[in-house]
NULO-196862 format. One line per field, with one value per residue (C-alpha): residue number from 1; x, y, z. Coordinates in pm, whole numbers, always signed. Example, Ala and Ser with C-alpha at 12.3 -4.5 7.8 and 13.67 -1.06 7.14 Angstrom:
! NULO-196862
vovex = [1, 2] $
xx = [+1230, +1367] $
yy = [-450, -106] $
zz = [+780, +714] $
END
This chain:
! NULO-196862
vovex = [1, 2, 3, 4, 5, 6, 7, 8, 9, 10, 11, 12, 13, 14, 15, 16, 17, 18, 19, 20, 21, 22, 23, 24, 25, 26, 27, 28, 29, 30, 31, 32, 33, 34, 35, 36, 37, 38, 39, 40, 41, 42, 43, 44, 45, 46, 47, 48, 49, 50, 51, 52, 53, 54, 55, 56, 57, 58, 59, 60, 61, 62, 63, 64, 65, 66, 67, 68, 69, 70, 71, 72, 73, 74, 75, 76, 77, 78, 79, 80, 81, 82, 83, 84, 85, 86, 87, 88, 89, 90, 91, 92, 93, 94, 95, 96, 97, 98, 99, 100, 101, 102, 103, 104, 105, 106, 107, 108, 109, 110, 111, 112, 113, 114, 115, 116, 117, 118, 119, 120, 121, 122, 123, 124, 125, 126, 127, 128, 129, 130, 131, 132, 133, 134, 135, 136, 137, 138, 139, 140, 141, 142, 143, 144, 145, 146, 147, 148, 149, 150, 151, 152, 153, 154, 155, 156, 157, 158, 159, 160, 161, 162, 163, 164, 165, 166, 167, 168, 169, 170, 171, 172, 173, 174, 175, 176, 177, 178, 179, 180, 181, 182, 183, 184, 185, 186, 187, 188, 189, 190, 191, 192, 193, 194, 195, 196, 197, 198, 199, 200, 201, 202, 203, 204, 205, 206, 207, 208, 209, 210, 211, 212, 213, 214, 215, 216, 217, 218, 219, 220, 221, 222, 223, 224, 225, 226, 227, 228, 229, 230, 231, 232, 233, 234, 235, 236, 237, 238, 239, 240, 241, 242, 243, 244, 245, 246, 247, 248, 249, 250, 251, 252, 253, 254, 255, 256, 257, 258, 259, 260, 261, 262, 263, 264, 265, 266, 267, 268, 269, 270, 271, 272, 273, 274, 275, 276, 277, 278, 279, 280, 281, 282, 283, 284, 285, 286, 287, 288, 289, 290, 291, 292, 293, 294, 295, 296, 297, 298, 299, 300, 301, 302, 303, 304, 305, 306, 307, 308, 309, 310, 311, 312, 313, 314, 315, 316, 317, 318, 319, 320, 321, 322, 323, 324, 325, 326, 327, 328, 329, 330, 331, 332, 333, 334, 335, 336, 337, 338, 339, 340, 341, 342, 343, 344, 345, 346, 347, 348, 349, 350, 351, 352, 353, 354, 355, 356, 357, 358, 359, 360, 361, 362, 363, 364, 365, 366, 367, 368, 369, 370, 371, 372, 373, 374, 375, 376, 377, 378, 379, 380, 381, 382, 383, 384, 385, 386, 387, 388, 389, 390, 391, 392, 393, 394, 395, 396, 397, 398, 399, 400, 401, 402, 403, 404, 405, 406, 407, 408, 409, 410, 411, 412, 413, 414, 415, 416, 417, 418, 419, 420, 421, 422, 423, 424, 425, 426, 427, 428, 429, 430, 431, 432, 433, 434, 435, 436, 437, 438, 439, 440, 441, 442, 443, 444, 445, 446, 447, 448, 449, 450, 451, 452, 453, 454, 455, 456, 457, 458, 459, 460, 461, 462, 463, 464, 465, 466, 467, 468, 469, 470, 471, 472, 473, 474, 475, 476, 477, 478, 479, 480, 481, 482, 483, 484, 485, 486, 487, 488, 489, 490, 491, 492, 493, 494, 495, 496, 497, 498, 499, 500, 501, 502, 503, 504, 505, 506, 507, 508, 509, 510, 511, 512, 513, 514, 515, 516, 517, 518, 519, 520, 521, 522, 523, 524, 525, 526, 527, 528, 529, 530, 531, 532, 533, 534, 535, 536, 537, 538, 539, 540, 541, 542, 543, 544, 545, 546, 547, 548, 549, 550, 551, 552, 553, 554, 555, 556, 557, 558, 559, 560, 561, 562, 563, 564, 565, 566, 567, 568, 569, 570, 571, 572, 573, 574] $
xx = [+4857, +5037, +4825, +4943, +4824, +4815, +4925, +4710, +4888, +4700, +4758, +5114, +5015, +4873, +5071, +5419, +5435, +5255, +5368, +5735, +5934, +6293, +6311, +6140, +6299, +6051, +5894, +6233, +6284, +5937, +5971, +6319, +6274, +6043, +5788, +5489, +5221, +5045, +4801, +4770, +4960, +5306, +5554, +5751, +6063, +6201, +6560, +6753, +6816, +7179, +7083, +6824, +7059, +7348, +7139, +7245, +6880, +6928, +7218, +7056, +7129, +7483, +7676, +7512, +7517, +7893, +7935, +7746, +7951, +8273, +8143, +8076, +7702, +7603, +7865, +7739, +7381, +7483, +7649, +7339, +7110, +6799, +6540, +6630, +6544, +6781, +6730, +6873, +6898, +6950, +7287, +7185, +7108, +7403, +7663, +7991, +8066, +8404, +8618, +8605, +8226, +8168, +8093, +7858, +7668, +7641, +7511, +7254, +7081, +7041, +6822, +6764, +6390, +6177, +5969, +5644, +5491, +5148, +5280, +5458, +5307, +5370, +5634, +5771, +6139, +6350, +6684, +6947, +7288, +7459, +7263, +7057, +6694, +6542, +6194, +5913, +5671, +5327, +5083, +4718, +4807, +5071, +4809, +4599, +4888, +5073, +5423, +5609, +5415, +5598, +5934, +6241, +6406, +6225, +6334, +6031, +6006, +5954, +6001, +5955, +6056, +5986, +6277, +6322, +6511, +6376, +6262, +6433, +6307, +6434, +6433, +6461, +6777, +7028, +6950, +7083, +7102, +7084, +7366, +7291, +7277, +7617, +7775, +7614, +7744, +8094, +8108, +7971, +8173, +8371, +8084, +7914, +8229, +8100, +7791, +7989, +8240, +7967, +7804, +8128, +8283, +8158, +8211, +8480, +8551, +8635, +8796, +8533, +8750, +8459, +8364, +8715, +8874, +9232, +9422, +9778, +10055, +10312, +10685, +10639, +10384, +10080, +9763, +9671, +9297, +9071, +8951, +8588, +8526, +8231, +8152, +8007, +7879, +7781, +7549, +7331, +7388, +7227, +6903, +6931, +6958, +7221, +7304, +7432, +7121, +6912, +6611, +6617, +6354, +6477, +6469, +6781, +6805, +7128, +7303, +7575, +7864, +7707, +7373, +7538, +7760, +7470, +7257, +7533, +7601, +7231, +7206, +7500, +7353, +7017, +7173, +7377, +7058, +6906, +7218, +7264, +7530, +7514, +7789, +7831, +7880, +7523, +7393, +7596, +7471, +7112, +7176, +7297, +7022, +6742, +6869, +6761, +6411, +6310, +6038, +6061, +5877, +5738, +5707, +5338, +5428, +5602, +5275, +5041, +5239, +5338, +5631, +5864, +6027, +6377, +6528, +6663, +6319, +6426, +6149, +6159, +5885, +5824, +5674, +5968, +6239, +6332, +6373, +6395, +6113, +6092, +6424, +6447, +6753, +6658, +6901, +6865, +6747, +6578, +6545, +6745, +6631, +6860, +6801, +6826, +6811, +6778, +6696, +6799, +6480, +6433, +6380, +6727, +6894, +6736, +6717, +6568, +6601, +6643, +6769, +6752, +6614, +6920, +7116, +6956, +7267, +7493, +7299, +7394, +7127, +7045, +7012, +6800, +6559, +6560, +6498, +6301, +5991, +5883, +5553, +5503, +5825, +6114, +6430, +6542, +6846, +7006, +7107, +7192, +6898, +7053, +7430, +7581, +7551, +7564, +7422, +7757, +8084, +8294, +8010, +7738, +7830, +7759, +7420, +7298, +6967, +7055, +6738, +6607, +6401, +6198, +5896, +5575, +5626, +5265, +5130, +4771, +4830, +4932, +5248, +5376, +5711, +5789, +6100, +6237, +6460, +6826, +7143, +7473, +7774, +8092, +8454, +8741, +8776, +8409, +8305, +7989, +8104, +7781, +7403, +7176, +6817, +6719, +6582, +6316, +6239, +5878, +5730, +5556, +5705, +5627, +5671, +5776, +5895, +6040, +5983, +5993, +5721, +5509, +5503, +5125, +5057, +4818, +4999, +4880, +5154, +5145, +5383, +5419, +5648, +5807, +5793, +5945, +5715, +5441, +5397, +5182, +5026, +5054, +4883, +4782, +4720, +4702, +4924, +4932, +5258, +5163, +5323, +5363, +5703, +5572, +5723, +5998, +6308, +6385, +6303, +5968, +5930, +5568, +5659, +5798, +6120, +6217, +6582, +6900, +7019, +7161, +6991, +6745, +6528, +6797, +7048, +6817, +6762, +7136, +7190, +6914, +7119, +7401, +7194, +6833, +6781, +6891, +6534, +6552, +6857, +6823, +6470, +6248, +6044, +5668, +5425, +5281, +5178, +5169, +5207, +5219, +5294, +5525, +5403, +5617, +5526, +5785, +5706, +6077, +6106, +6312, +6365, +6227, +6253, +5975, +5827, +5721, +5474, +5382, +5081, +4951, +4630, +4617, +4750, +5033, +5365, +5520, +5859, +5862, +6129, +6193, +6417, +6398, +6201, +6226, +6098, +6129, +6051, +5774, +5765, +5567, +5849, +6021] $
yy = [-1775, -1744, -1834, -1899, -1609, -1606, -1271, -1110, -811, -504, -374, -263, +101, +70, -225, -113, +246, +400, +157, +99, +301, +227, +327, +547, +372, +88, +275, +292, -82, -159, +58, -53, -430, -630, -771, -989, -937, -1269, -1131, -839, -1016, -1047, -884, -1127, -1051, -1265, -1272, -1451, -1295, -1223, -1068, -846, -731, -668, -449, -80, +3, -148, +81, +159, -206, -209, -204, -513, -683, -635, -758, -1078, -1124, -1096, -1361, -1597, -1607, -1616, -1870, -2094, -2042, -2160, -2469, -2551, -2492, -2456, -2196, -1948, -1623, -1329, -1051, -714, -355, -31, +144, +391, +103, -121, -165, -322, -610, -660, -893, -1182, -1164, -1103, -1462, -1511, -1190, -1275, -1623, -1476, -1311, -1616, -1924, -2228, -2181, -2004, -1777, -1693, -1383, -1544, -1833, -1633, -1654, -1502, -1689, -1881, -1969, -1970, -2153, -1937, -2032, -1952, -2243, -2015, -1919, -1586, -1532, -1391, -1150, -1081, -861, -797, -525, -742, -1012, -783, -672, -389, -497, -300, -494, -808, -840, -1063, -1067, -740, -567, -459, -550, -272, -440, -793, -935, -1280, -1379, -1685, -1866, -1726, -1421, -1099, -911, -558, -479, -167, -294, -575, -895, -913, -1274, -1322, -1531, -1893, -2032, -2189, -1866, -1668, -1902, -1912, -1532, -1476, -1218, -1308, -1235, -1544, -1760, -2019, -2091, -2082, -2335, -2564, -2571, -2624, -2874, -3186, -3051, -3121, -3121, -3395, -3380, -3443, -3600, -3680, -3313, -3164, -3075, -3186, -2870, -2996, -3212, -3107, -3180, -3512, -3636, -3586, -3445, -3092, -3032, -2732, -2867, -2909, -2976, -3151, -2998, -3232, -3197, -3512, -3321, -3199, -3485, -3721, -3523, -3458, -3090, -2922, -2565, -2517, -2646, -2381, -2612, -2580, -2362, -2337, -2137, -2089, -1953, -1758, -1747, -1496, -1584, -1372, -1550, -1895, -1813, -1664, -1974, -2211, -2010, -2006, -2380, -2457, -2241, -2415, -2761, -2676, -2568, -2905, -3093, -3227, -3225, -3227, -3254, -2910, -3068, -3204, -2853, -2709, -2989, -2897, -2538, -2669, -2928, -2683, -2412, -2556, -2615, -2752, -2492, -2117, -1952, -1600, -1357, -1446, -1814, -1722, -1576, -1854, -2161, -2289, -2505, -2542, -2883, -2880, -3119, -3311, -3328, -3073, -2865, -2484, -2348, -2005, -1835, -1940, -1794, -1447, -1410, -1094, -1164, -803, -813, -1142, -1198, -1341, -1574, -1747, -2076, -1968, -1710, -1636, -1498, -1362, -1516, -1245, -1478, -1856, -2074, -2437, -2630, -2846, -3153, -3097, -3027, -3353, -3638, -3869, -3921, -4291, -4480, -4820, -4974, -5192, -4883, -4960, -5171, -4863, -4690, -4688, -4798, -4433, -4364, -4676, -4552, -4204, -4305, -4631, -4725, -5092, -5218, -5596, -5669, -5900, -6054, -5748, -5801, -5690, -5934, -5946, -6080, -6026, -6010, -5709, -5711, -5474, -5487, -5371, -5415, -5102, -4876, -4909, -4964, -5288, -5284, -5523, -5566, -5564, -5565, -5522, -5822, -5896, -6095, -6017, -6082, -6174, -6362, -6278, -5905, -5669, -5459, -5105, -4985, -4611, -4470, -4117, -4147, -4072, -4071, -4237, -4009, -4199, -4105, -4128, -4501, -4570, -4625, -4468, -4182, -3992, -4038, -3742, -3706, -3663, -3311, -3299, -2964, -2853, -2962, -3250, -3600, -3949, -4192, -4553, -4834, -5183, -5490, -5846, -6043, -6315, -6145, -6185, -5854, -5565, -5256, -4905, -4656, -4303, -4026, -3727, -3428, -3336, -2967, -2930, -3105, -3146, -3446, -3336, -3620, -3576, -3890, -4246, -4539, -4919, -5154, -5532, -5727, -6046, -6271, -5992, -5830, -5474, -5418, -5680, -5503, -5218, -5420, -5261, -5182, -5069, -4700, -4467, -4276, -4508, -4592, -4429, -4110, -4166, -4505, -4394, -4586, -4618, -4728, -5002, -5138, -5175, -5320, -5578, -5734, -5775, -5877, -5998, -5853, -5503, -5372, -5463, -5251, -5000, -4873, -4653, -4958, -4997, -4705, -4584, -4225, -4102, -3744, -3618, -3263, -3162, -2815, -2520, -2541, -2287, -2027, -2007, -2298, -2489, -2863, -3075, -3437, -3678, -3989, -4315, -4526, -4886, -5045, -5401, -5502, -5867, -6137, -6325, -6492, -6415, -6251, -5877, -5761, -5390, -5276, -4904, -4583, -4336, -3980, -3859, -3489, -3446, -3199, -2966, -2963, -2685] $
zz = [-847, -1176, -1479, -1830, -2038, -2416, -2552, -2816, -2964, -3073, -3421, -3488, -3481, -3131, -2998, -3098, -3224, -2931, -2661, -2735, -2479, -2578, -2947, -3203, -3499, -3555, -3849, -4019, -3966, -4095, -4406, -4508, -4469, -4690, -4448, -4464, -4210, -4164, -3913, -3675, -3397, -3545, -3789, -4003, -4209, -4491, -4365, -4092, -3753, -3843, -4178, -4015, -3738, -3980, -4211, -4186, -4122, -3774, -3686, -3350, -3253, -3393, -3064, -2927, -3265, -3295, -2936, -3019, -3339, -3138, -2898, -3194, -3127, -3495, -3597, -3317, -3432, -3780, -3633, -3434, -3732, -3518, -3426, -3154, -2981, -2927, -2671, -2787, -2664, -2858, -2851, -2581, -2346, -2431, -2157, -2263, -2024, -1864, -2073, -1823, -1819, -2190, -2292, -1995, -2079, -2448, -2369, -2131, -2429, -2655, -2621, -2841, -2791, -3048, -2824, -3000, -2834, -2834, -2623, -2353, -2007, -1667, -1470, -1770, -1722, -2037, -2036, -2203, -2341, -2011, -1858, -1641, -1664, -1761, -1618, -1832, -1674, -1820, -1631, -1721, -1971, -2133, -2176, -2396, -2617, -2441, -2532, -2266, -2003, -2105, -1930, -1937, -1593, -1529, -1852, -2060, -2427, -2680, -3021, -3153, -3493, -3637, -3864, -4083, -3807, -3484, -3289, -3188, -2883, -2821, -2449, -2238, -2068, -2097, -1914, -1559, -1450, -1074, -938, -848, -494, -549, -671, -391, -122, -270, -267, +83, +280, +591, +830, +683, +673, +921, +712, +388, +518, +650, +306, +116, +359, +182, -168, -423, -793, -1039, -1384, -1654, -1923, -2154, -2187, -2174, -2510, -2587, -2687, -2708, -2570, -2308, -2331, -2151, -2400, -2175, -2328, -2225, -2183, -2185, -1854, -1756, -1388, -1227, -887, -629, -275, -87, +144, -143, -385, -131, -173, -551, -466, -684, -593, -948, -1121, -1290, -1276, -898, -733, -377, -56, +155, +508, +560, +900, +981, +1215, +1488, +1456, +1464, +1762, +1956, +1888, +1998, +2314, +2400, +2336, +2565, +2841, +2809, +2814, +3122, +3301, +3208, +3325, +2973, +2704, +2324, +2066, +1909, +1567, +1586, +1653, +1365, +1142, +1227, +1118, +782, +737, +819, +582, +244, +105, -236, -280, -323, -34, -55, +233, +246, +293, +616, +740, +624, +739, +1082, +973, +677, +629, +480, +229, +530, +694, +953, +1106, +1089, +1315, +1171, +1476, +1695, +1471, +1346, +969, +760, +517, +395, +212, +21, -193, -535, -712, -1045, -894, -574, -301, +14, +349, +618, +961, +1225, +1525, +1552, +1850, +1823, +1911, +2219, +2001, +1856, +2190, +2310, +2059, +2320, +2696, +2776, +3080, +3246, +3564, +3623, +3736, +4074, +4135, +4129, +4408, +4773, +5020, +5082, +4711, +4655, +4919, +4760, +4399, +4433, +4627, +4628, +4770, +4803, +4614, +4708, +4559, +4367, +4146, +3821, +3549, +3179, +2979, +2634, +2593, +2422, +2043, +1747, +1393, +1255, +1442, +1462, +1350, +1612, +1980, +2165, +2333, +2599, +2775, +3141, +3346, +3698, +3811, +4122, +4249, +4436, +4805, +4889, +4586, +4683, +4641, +4368, +4378, +4319, +4191, +4189, +4023, +4022, +3712, +3780, +3575, +3651, +3607, +3521, +3582, +3334, +3404, +3325, +3686, +3828, +4048, +4107, +4102, +4030, +3907, +3543, +3492, +3221, +3051, +2994, +2662, +2489, +2473, +2360, +2649, +2594, +2821, +2806, +3024, +2893, +2719, +2886, +3227, +3224, +3397, +3336, +3459, +3537, +3447, +3588, +3489, +3722, +3758, +4093, +4180, +4525, +4771, +4510, +4282, +3988, +3790, +3414, +3287, +3371, +3137, +3136, +2937, +2906, +2912, +2730, +2468, +2212, +2169, +2184, +2530, +2500, +2635, +2390, +2081, +2006, +1636, +1638, +1666, +1401, +1464, +1748, +1676, +1804, +1639, +1293, +1258, +993, +748, +482, +743, +873, +522, +479, +827, +793, +516, +769, +1070, +1063, +1414, +1316, +1355, +1725, +1801, +2088, +2016, +2233, +2336, +2359, +2354, +2685, +2595, +2234, +2357, +2711, +2818, +3100, +3199, +3302, +3670, +3785, +3520, +3437, +3194, +3449, +3403, +3687, +3805, +3708, +3867, +3702, +3897, +3803, +3974, +3946, +4121, +4010, +4242, +4074, +4143, +3803, +3786, +3716, +3470, +3411, +3125, +3052, +3010, +2720, +2665, +2307, +2237, +1981, +1693, +1919, +2173, +1985] $
END
């Protein structure tokens, strides 16, 4: 844990003369400049920073001083008229920047903050003129006055001067500012092009007229600007997560093209084995949404946590993924880790598995006998209980509640209905062309169902998995279908995360203003099992059919209405 540490310097003889590693000229500076020592912690000079640096006595700093003059640093300091701090290096350590980088480098060595040595602390981030942060390091020796144990972006300090208008710190090396997340992503090589394009896809730039300077007029009379652009990205703006912001402290997971392609291929193979399909764009979107975190994670964090949750509330289960935590890539506003292999989780491959009892009407007599078993039931038929509707026309599809209804045959007895869930495969014209069983992969699920209210039945619901000739019971519970709307079709709103994909909390708030019934749209239904596990009975991870059994032991003549079943993978179904 980083603690703020006040720095108490030793006397100048011990704290600077013997500990300064980058220059032996401090004595000359001290002797040739009129100084006033206010205490044994700090040397003060009665001149401005520019006057002190321009004095011939500081000739060992002349190269960097002239560089800063050329970049108008001191004229800008005069315009600002405020206290500051300047980071300098001696001539032997000065590296002349390339012309296109000169202004950026100069600005990285100046801040509008007056940095008193006694107030520096380990981990402090100082905003410099280039709008990026420099990080102060103070170890245990620095805390007791050993100046070269105080660092700025890793460069040790060896001299410090308090001038009339600020502080000057002489460092072992020029400041190297790590690139930002935005810069890093923009400059990714081609082997990361898929990830780079995913990040940049929703970005753009806008002309910032208010901050752009007019510099002339063209021959048509239009003003010419020294243009300032505002860069936007809807994906990140929605989460107040700016890749350009130096106040950000983030973690990014980086996926190469090979890693992405391997994950997508593996996902498609898995889905095919489950007899399921998933839009590839959803899988790509997950890779993007799981890659950014609003906290900087250390290598140790990967060992001490089970999950990280991204800015888009996406779950990264650490033990199930392969990340190179030994070679983090630091940037100015965060840290990056290369992902060596990624597996798209089960609960992303399956958003939810939901189907309806009315599909009985599409079965042949042979299929009805195969997938349904009725005991003491008569007058079976399908009908539309609620006509198709949508909370927003043209955005969300029409959804109806078509149900399967029946009656007890002998009113003095209970009844049993057993379903082996199956899916209806439709042809190009939308007609059911094939019936085949739902295959459910091993893992944990929430199980919900829908009937209709006021049936007046207590029902025992049993969920089992079918493994060849064996029917393995997974769980049994009792539910009551009374006047409450908990199990009323698929309108149950008592569960969290129960709506169709994309229909999130913010979306519902907007849709409720359009349609007061928007909360009732295509939900999972009423809770039967909060979490139930389907085991890997084959030892191969194979998906198997399941069986839903409904028992009633109370004599009644009331109509029985069955709407749907729904299995939603839990966070542990990774």
